[in-house]
N, C-alpha and C positions, 0 to 999 in steps of 0.2 A: 504494500500500500504506500503510495507516495502522496505527500501533502505539500502544498505550497502555502506558506503562511506569511502574514504581515505581522512583524513583532514590534511592539511599542514599549520600549524600556523607559523607566523613570529611575535614573541612577544618580546616586549621591557619591561624591568622591573627593579625593584630595590629591594634590601633586606635591611630591617631596623632592626637593633639590633646587639648585639654582643654576642658571646659565644653560648651556646646551645639553646637559645630561640630567635627567630626572626620572623618578619612578612615580607611578600613579596607582591608586587603589580605588575601586568603585564597587558599590553594592546597591541593590534595589529590586523592585518588582518588575515583571514583564507580563504584558497581556498579549497573547498571540491570537490572531484571527485567521481562520482557515479560509483561503480564497479560492483554492482548487483542490479537488480530491481525484487522484488518478486511480481508478479501480479496474483498469483494463484486464489485469491478470484475473481478478475476481469475477469479471463478467464471464470468462470462459469456465470458471469453476462452479458457477451457479450460485447457490445459496450460502456458500462457505463464508464469504465476506460481504457485508453490506455497508456501504459508506454512510448510510443513513443512521447507523448505530453510533456514529462518532459526533461529538459536540463540535460546534463551529468556533469555539474559543477555548483558550486554556490560560491559566494563571500560573506563574512560576516565580521563583526567586533566582536572581543571578548575582554573581560576584566575580571579581577578577582583578588582575594586576596588569600593569602596562609599563613600558619603558619608552622614554623619548631620548633619542640621540640626534641632536641638531634638529633637522626637519623630519627625520624618519621616526615612525611610531610602530610599536608592536604590542599587541594585547593578547592575553590568555584569559578566557572566561569559562565559568561553569554555570549551567542553568539546570535547576532542579524543580520539577513540576510540583505544584501544590494541589492542583485539581486533576481529577480523573478524566481521561480523554473519551471514555465510552459513556454512552447515555444509560445503558442498561446496568452497568456496574458488575457484570459477570466476572470479569477479571480486571484488576487494577492496572491501568496503562497510563503512565505518567511520563512527562518529558524528562530526559536525562541526557544533556548535550554538553560537550566540550567544544569551544570555538577558538580559533586562532585568527587574529586579524593583523594585517600589515598595512600601513598607510604612509602617506607623505603629506605633511602640512603645507598648504599653499600660502597662508597669510600668517 
């Protein structure tokens, strides 16, 4: 099952360090809205998987660390689901995601 989601994080954090090198810490809630559900595999299997049994939003907590070196940025975050993704509650399915981000600051 593939989901495409729009995540809206509300993070609080701080930057530690002066000048071109610094570390960052951030933590906060994330609300994810499912905008597309790909169930092509389940269409072939019939009743095994129904996308209708999944909620259209999920709530999670995320936290992470980052480092800034001049204009380069790197982040490592962990997201842990607070809400169950299934509507019927048969099995607990929650978000459990590690993400790595690399960026370049323009301004």
